[in-house]
ROMI-302140 format. One record per residue: residue in three letters; x, y, z of N, C-alpha, C, CB in turn. Coordinates in steps of 0.05 Angstrom, whole numbers, plus 5000, padded with zeros to 4 digits. Glycine has a CB too. Layout:
# ROMI-302140
ALAXYZXYZXYZXYZ
...
# end
This chain:
# ROMI-302140
MET081184722976079884842999078684623017077685032990
SER078784663043077684463061076584603086079884273070
SER074884453101073684563125074184363148070684613121
GLY074184463172074584293195072884393218077484273203
LEU071884213235070284283258071584163283067384183254
ASP072184343302073284253327071584363350076284353331
TRP071884243374070584343397072584463417068884123411
HIS072084703426073984833445072484923469075385073431
GLY073884953491072785043516074484983540069984933520
ASN073284993563074784933587072884873610076785163594
LEU073984753631072584713656074384813679071884413660
GLU073384993695074885103718073085073743075685403713
LEU073984923762072484883787074284983811071684583791
ASP073085143828074585253851072985203877074985553847
ASP074385093896073185053923075085193943072784753930
GLY073985363960075685513978074385594004076685753964
TYR075985724020075085834046075986124047076185664070
VAL074286304056074986584058073886704083073886734033
LYS075486884095074587034119074987324114076186944144
TYR072787484118072887774116072587894144070587874097
SER074088104149073888244175074288544171075888134196
TRP073288704190073388994188074089114215070689114177
ASP074789374216075489504241073189644254077789704236
LYS070689604243068289724255066889514272066489834233
ALA066089604296064789414315062089314303064289544341
SER060789474287058189394275058589204252056689644266
PHE060989174241061588984220062688724231063589114199
HIS061088524234061988274245063488104224059588114257
PRO065487954231066987794212065187604197069187634226
VAL065887554172064387364155066187144145063087524131
THR065386894149066986674138065186514119067986484161
VAL066286434096064686304075066286064065063986504052
LEU064885834062065885604047064985654018064885334058
ASP066885734001066285833975066685613954067986073968
SER064685573937064885383914063885513889063385123920
ARG065485513869064685643844066085513820065285953844
GLY065385593796066685483772065085543747067085183775
ARG066285473724064985523699065785313679065685803688
PHE063885243661064385053640063785193614062584793643
VAL065685183595065485313569065685113547067585533566
LEU063885123528063984933505062885073481062284683511
GLY064285033458063285153433064685033409063685453434
PRO063385013386064584923362066385133349062484823342
MET068585043337070285223322070485123293073185243335
LEU069185273275069185193247071385353232066385243234
THR073285213220075385343205075285253176078185263217
HIS075285443158075185393129077685503116072585523117
ASP079085323101081485403087080685533060083385153082
LEU081485783057080685933033082885923011080086213039
GLY084985773016087085752995089285953000085885792968
HIS090985992980093286162982092786432970095686032968
SER093886642982093686912972096086962953093687122995
LEU096187202942098387282924100987282939097787552912
LEU100987322966103387322981104287042990102987493006
GLY102686842982103486572988102586473015106386552986
HIS101086623030100186543057097486403055100086783076
ASN096986243075094386103076092186293086094485853094
LEU090086323070087786473079085886293094086386613055
PHE084586393115082786233130080386393139084186113155
LEU078186253144075686363155074986193179073386373134
ARG074486323202073986183227071586303241076486193246
LEU069786123251067386203265067086043291064886173247
THR066186173312065686033337063386163353068186023354
GLY062186003369060086093388060185923413057286093376
GLN061186033435061585873460059385933481064385933471
PHE058585723494056585753515057885703542054185553511
VAL056985853563058185833589055985743609059386103598
ALA056685543625054985463647056485503673053985163644
TRP055385653692056685713717055885503737055885993727
ALA057885423754057385213774055785313798059985103783
ARG055585573801054085683824051885863814055985843843
GLU049585853827047386023819047986313824044885943835
VAL046686483808046986773811045886843839045386923789
PRO047387003855046387083882043687213880048387273895
GLY041787113895039087213895037387113873039187513894
GLY038486953854036986863832035686593837038686843807
GLN033986503819032586253822033286053800029586293823
HIS035486123785036185943763039185953759034686023737
TYR040285753745043085753739043685943716044085473732
GLN045986083717046686273697047986133673048486493708
ILE046786153650047886043626047986273605046285793615
ASN050386343596050586553576052786493556051086823590
ALA053686703542055586663521058386753529054686813496
ASP060386633517063186713520063986833493065086473528
ASP065786703478066586813452064486753431069286683444
VAL063886953415062086923392063187113370059086993398
TYR064587003350065887183330066287033304068487283341
VAL066887203283067787103258070487233252065687173235
GLN072287073241075087163237076087083210076887053260
VAL077487263196078687193171081487313170076887303147
GLY083287183155085987293154087987113140086987333182
HIS090487203139092787053130094086913154094787233114
GLN094486663152095686513174098486623181095786213168
GLY098786713206101386813214102187093205103486633206
LEU100387233191100987503181099087713192100987503151
TRP096387663189094387843198091787703200094188093180
ASP089887823215087087723215085287943225086787473233
PHE082787923218080688113225078387963237079788293201
MET077288053260075087913273072988103283076187733296
VAL070488013283068188173291066488003309066588293267
GLY065488113331063687963349064188033378063987673344
ARG064287823394064587833423066987673431061987733438
PHE068887793444071387653451072987823471073087593426
LEU074887693484076887833501078987963484078187633521
THR079888203492082088323478084688213491081988633480
TRP086988293480089488193490089988293518091788273471
ARG090988123535091688193562094588303562091387953582
VAL094988543574097588663575098688693603097488933561
PHE096888653623097688673651097788393663095588853668
ARG100288293668100688023677100588003707103287903666
LYS098987813717098787773746099687493756095987823755
GLY100587323737101487063745099186873750103187083769
LEU099786633761097886433766096386463792099186163765
GLY096986663807095786703834093286873834097686813852
PHE092486983811090187163810088387093786091087463809
ASP087086873787085286793765082786973766084486493767
LEU081687023742079187183741076987043755078487223712
TYR075187203767072787113781073286963807071186933762
THR075686983818076386823842076587003867078986683838
LEU076886873890076887023916079187223917077186823939
GLU081587133909083887313911083787533890086487153908
ASP082387483868082187693847080487923856080987563821
THR078287863871076488073880077488203906073687963884
GLY078688043924080088153947078188223970081588393939
ALA078888433985077488514009074788644002079188704026
ARG072888644021070188744017069789004033068188534025
THR068089174022067189414036064589384051066889644016
THR063189154047060689094060060688814071058289134041
THR058888764089058688494101056788314085057788504130
ASP055488424065053588274048055088124027051488464035
TYR055387854031056887694013055687673985057187414024
THR053087733982051787713956051987973940048887643960
ASP053088193953053388443939055788423920053888673960
GLN055188433894057188403873058888653869055988323847
ASN058088873882059689123879060989203905057789343870
GLY060789033926061789113952064689043957060188983973
PHE066489113938069289053940070989313939070188863918
PHE073389293949075289503945076189513916077789473964
PRO077589723907078089753878079589513866079590003873
HIS078689423843079889213829082389323814077989083808
VAL084289143810086689223795085889333767088588973791
TYR086989573761086689673734088789553716086789993733
GLU087889393697089789253679089189313650089588953684
VAL088689573644087889663618085489503609090289633597
ASN083389513626081089333623078389483620080989153647
TYR078389733613075789853605074689703580076090153599
ILE076589623562075789473538077389223538076189643512
PHE076889043557078388793559076488563562080388803582
MET074888573584072988353589070688363569071888373617
ARG069288143566066888133550064588283565065987843543
ASP062988433551060688563563058588353569059588793545
PRO056688413588054588223594053088143569052688333614
ALA052387893566051187793542048387913537050887493543
ILE047088013559044388123555044488393543042888133582
THR046688533545046988803533049788833522046389023554
PRO050488673502053188673492053888913474053788423477
ALA056389013478057489193458058989033438059389413472
GLY058789103412060188963392063189043391058989013365
ARG064788863380067688923377068688833350069188773399
ALA070688983341072088913316075088943322071189083292
ALA076688743313079488753319081188673295080188563342
LEU083388823292085388763271087888673285085889003252
HIS088988443278091488333288093588333266091088053301
ILE095888433272098088443253100588313267098688733244
TYR101988143252104288003263106688073245103887693265
PRO108088293252110388383235112688173234111488643245
THR113088033257115187833258114087593274117787953272
PRO115487373273114587143289114587193319116286903283
TRP115987403328116187453357114787703366119087463365
SER113087823349111588063356108788073345113188313347
GLY107088223357104288253348103088513356102688013358
ILE100988603341099588853347096588793345100389083327
GLU095088903364092188873363090889153364091188703387
ILE089089213346087589463345084589393346088289633319
VAL083189493367080489413373078689653373080289263399
GLY076289633362074189823365071789703379073389943337
THR070489853397068189743411065889943407068689703441
TYR063489833404061090003398058689843407060990073368
GLY056489983412053989843418052289993439054589573428
HIS050289853448048289963467048489803493045489953455
LEU048889943515049289813541046789823558051589943556
GLU046889673580044689683599044489953611045089463621
GLY042090053616041690323627041290533605043990393644
SER040490453581039990643559042390813552037590823566
GLN044690683548047090823541048390703517048990813565
ASP049690873501051290783478054190803485050690953453
VAL055890643472058790643478060290633452059590403496
LEU062490773451064290773428067190823438063491003407
GLY068990653429071690683439073690513423071890603468
GLY076190533432078290383418080590303437079490553395
ARG081990103430084189993446086389893428083189773465
ALA088889943435091089853420092989703439092590083405
ALA094089483430095889323446098089213429094489103462
ALA100489173440102689063425104388893444104489283412
GLY105688693433107288513449109688403433105688293460
MET111788343448114088213436115188003456116288423429
LYS116087783445117187563462119787463451115087333465
LEU121887503466124587413458125287183477126687633460
LYS127687083475128486843490128486893520131186753482
TYR129587123529129787183557128087413567132687243564
PHE126587533548125087783555122587803539126888023551
SER120387893552117887953537116688213547115887713540
LEU115288343530114188613536111388623525115988843525
LEU109488733541106688783532105889063540104688573545
ALA104489203522103589473528100989523514105689683520
GLY099289703526096789773514095690033524094789553519
ALA093790153508092390393516089590383505093990653505
GLU087790533518084890513510083490773517083590283525
TYR081290813502079491043507076690963498080491303491
GLN074791033515071990993506070191203519071090703514
ARG067991253504066091453513063391313515065891693494
VAL061891363537059291253542057391493546059191063566
TRP055091493532053191713535050291613534053691923513
ALA048491763545045591693546044491703518044091873564
ASP042691513512041491513485039191713482040491233478
GLN038491853504036492063503037792323515033891993518
GLN037092543504038192793514037192853542037493033495
GLN039092933560038392993587037893283591040692893605
LEU036493353613035893633620036993693648032893683620
THR037993943652038894033678036494113695040894263675
LEU036994203720034894283738033194513727035994363764
ASP034494693711032994913700031894853672034795163698
SER031794593665030594493640032294563615027794593636
THR034794623619036594673597037694413586038894863606
ALA037694393559038794153547041694113554038394163516
CYS042393863561045193803570046093563555045293763601
ASP047893603535048793383519050693183533050193483494
ARG052193293553054093113566053193003593056693263570
CYS050893093602049792983628049292683625047193133636
GLY050192523644049892243643051992103626047192173634
SER053992243616055992123599058492053615056792313575
GLU060291903603062691813617064891783597062091543631
ARG067291863605069691823588071791663604070892093578
GLN072691453593074691283606077091243588073391003613
TYR079491273600081891223585084091143603082691473569
GLY086091003593088290913609090390773592087290733631
ALA092590693605094790563592096290393613096690763578
GLY097790203603099390043621100789823605097589923642
GLY102089643621103489433608105089273628105389533586
SER106789093618108288913635110888823621106688673644
ALA112888763637115388653627116088403643117688863628
ALA117088203630117787953643120587863633115687733638
VAL122087753652124687643645124787353653127087803658
THR126087183637126386903643129386833641124686723623
PRO130886893663133786833662134386543658135086933688
LEU132586363667132686083661129985993652133685913686
PRO129785773637127085683628125185623652127285433611
GLN126285563675124685493698123885733716126185293715
ILE124885973710124486213727123286433710127086303740
GLU121186553721119886793709119387003729117186713695
ILE120287253723119887483740118487693723122587593752
ALA116287813734114788003718113888243735112287873706
PHE113588473722112588713735110588843717114988913742
SER108388943729106189063713105389333725103788873712
LEU104489513708103689783716101289873699105989983714
GLY099289993712096990093697095790343710094789883695
TYR094990533693093690783703091290843686095791013703
GLY088990883700086490943686084991173698084690703685
ARG083591323681081891553690079091523679083191823681
ASP077191603695074391583688072991843697072991333702
ARG071891983678070492233684067592203678071692483668
THR065792233698062992193695061392443701061991963714
TRP059692533682058092773686055392693699057592923659
ARG054692823720052192763734049792843718052192893762
VAL047692693720045092763708043992993724043192513707
ILE042793183710041293423721043193643729039693333745
THR045393593744046993803755049293893736048193723781
ASP049993743716052093813697054793863710051294053681
ASP055393733733058093733743059093443741058193843773
TYR061593403748062793143742064593043765064293143716
ASP064892783766066792653784069092543767065492433801
THR071592563777073892443764074892213781076092653759
ARG075191983770076191753784078891673772074191513782
ARG080891633789083591563780084391293793085691783787
THR085391113778086190853788089090793780084390623778
LEU090790743799093590663794094090393806095590873806
SER095090203789095689933798098489853790093589733787
TRP099889723808102589623802103189383818104689853807
GLY105089223809105888983824107288793806103488853837
GLY107888553817109188353801109188083815112088433796
TYR110587893803110587623813113187483806108187463803
LEU113787273821116087093816115086813815118287123838
GLN115786663794114886393791117286213784112686373769
ILE117485983798119685793794118485513789121585793818
ASP119385383768118685103763120784933778118585043732
VAL120184863802122184733820122684443811121284743848
LEU120684303800120984023794122583973768118283893791
SER122384163749123684123723126684143725122684313703
PHE127784243747130684243751131783953753131484403776
ALA130083773762131083493767129883293748130383413795
VAL127283323740125983123723124483263701124182933740
ASN123383113683121883223660118983263667122183053635
ARG118383383690115683453698115783733711114483243717
SER113383853715113284123726111784133753111884303706
LEU112784303770111384373795111984673799112384203819
LEU109984843793110385123794109785243821108585263773
VAL111685393832111385533857111785823852113485413879
GLY109985993863110186273857108786443878109186343830
SER109386713876108086903894107887163879109586933921
GLY105687313884105287573871104087773890103587543847
PHE104688033885103588243902102688473883105688353922
PHE100388593889099388813873097989023891097388723851
ARG098589273886097289493900095589653880099389673914
THR093189733889091389893873090490133890088989733863
GLU090890373879089990623892087790753875092290813897
TYR085690833887083290933873082491203886080990723873
ARG082191413871081391673881078991783866083691873879
ILE077091893881074792033869074992323877072091913877
ASN074992503857074892793862072492913849077492933852
GLY070793053865068393173854066693283877066792973837
ALA064093233875062293323896062993183922059393263888
ASP063692923921064692773943067492673937062792533950
ASN069292683956071992593952072392333967074092803961
GLU073892153955074391893968077091783959072191683960
TYR078391643977080891503971080691213981083391643985
ASP081291023963081290743969083990623961078890603954
ARG084790433977087290283971086889993977089690403987
GLN087889823960087789533965090489403959085589403949
ASP091589253978093989093974093188803973096089143997
GLN094088663952093288383948095888213945091488353923
LEU095988003960098287813960097287533956099887843987
ALA098587383939097887103934100386933931095987083910
ALA100186693942102286493938100986233928103986443964
TYR102286083911100985853899102985633892099585933873
VAL101785393890103185153881101485033859103884953904
ALA102584993835100984893813102384643801100485103792
TYR100784433796101884193784100484133758101483953803
PRO101784183735100584113709100483813706102284233685
LEU098083723697097583433695098783303670094683383696
GLY099683473651101083363628099283313604102283113635
PHE096783393605094983363582093083603580093483093583
ASN092583703556090683923551090984163571087883813554
ASN093384223578093884443597092384413623093084703584
ALA091584173630090184123655092084173679088983833656
VAL090984283700092584353723090984333749093784633720
VAL092384253770091284263798092984473812091383983812
LYS091584663826092984883838091884953865092885133819
LEU093685023884092885113910093885393914093984923932
VAL092085573921092685863924092085963951091186023902
PHE093986093964093486233990093686533984095586144011
SER091786683996091786973990090987134015089987033967
GLU091887384014091187584035090787854021093287604057
ALA088787994029088288264019087588454041086088263997
THR088588694040087888904059086789144044090288984078
GLY084689264055083489494042083189724061080789424030
TYR083589974050083190214066081490404050085990344074
GLN079490524063077690714050077390964067074990584044
GLU077691194054077291444068075291614052079991604071
SER072991664063070891804049070792094060068091674053
LEU071292284043071492564051068992714043073992694039
VAL066692624052064192774048064293034064061692594056
PRO063593264052063793514066062393504094062493744050
GLY063993564114062893564141062793294155060293674142
ASN063693084141063492814152065692634139060692694149
THR067892594153069992424143069892154157072792564147
THR069891944141069791674153071991504141066991534148
THR072891304156074891114146073990834151077591174160
LEU075190644136074590364139077090204132072190284121
ASN077790024150079989834145078789554143082089844167
ALA079689394124078589134120080788934113076389134098
ARG080288684118082188474112080788224102083888404138
MET082188074085081187824074083387614074080087874045
TYR082687374083084387144081082886924065085387034109
SER084386784048082986574033084986354025081586684008
VAL083886124021085285894009083485773988086185684030
ARG084585703965082985603942084385373928082385833922
LEU082785173922083784943906082384943880083384673921
ARG083984943858082884953831083584703815083785203816
PHE081684603801082184403779081284533753080584133785
ALA082984533734082384663708083184473685083884933705
TYR081484463664081984293641081284453616080284033643
TYR083084463597082584623573082784443548084684853571
TYR080984483530080884313507080084463482078884083512
# end
């Protein structure tokens, strides 16, 4: 038996320019010189537990990663430092493993290199002129992500995941999520994902369901106990397929559909939210055709449609387009990347007796340096 300690993490720095505009005279265009990024560092302790009866290597792995953001929290007076992955994992190497803690689940909706998380093109067009409003965006792509991202560290939901690898080219993930969220709510849910990767073709698919409810019983206007008031049910499914006719060319298409039903506090009626996202990308390694280096050129497009049906009806649509050039530096997956993007948003609010519309547009350019270790 033996133990080993490694350090893992990454550095991602983004500097960009973005312009937001709207079709309302009272909404003046907003231009921002945007700078952001994150630094992740954490120890990874791996302990070799020896061989099992099946002849596979048993292992125990623990990690706790810290995140430092390059930009202060909007409206805050301090830099945001929180946690990324924090988990314990045990399993047979290459056969199965089980992990508990805080972590990302498997991604099944592929968007290519043009839509990095937390970036200008990922969030897209805005519904408000307030640049510090973290909720003032048109609908985000649904990528089977009710149980995908890590929950905020201040109110984390726990997770447990079982990974099974039936063959060297396939894998299955089964995840359960549970815990107490911000706003005095409990959450319980599950997610399943599977993937296969062959020489010229790969496929990813997933589905999820979770229920959120108030930790105290709610009352309606007539003081009747209401068990479902303030609760929420979210579920959806999606996936992606990619083909690589040549090692230098990748073409992918993704599709996701999610539903969210929320019961109002006091009135015991509900709103239903539906999100449909689809799109794809093409990526070509133009330099590797001639020399033993890479220069990735690609473009992707995604459309997201969002509908609310209930006391108030609303329809939102966002189209997001990105084109990029990425140069891998040849060590530790380090890369320098330039991304150009455009997003258009349309919103139609059908409040009884008052219908309003909003058209919005976003242009941006972003330069990223990323280093992974």
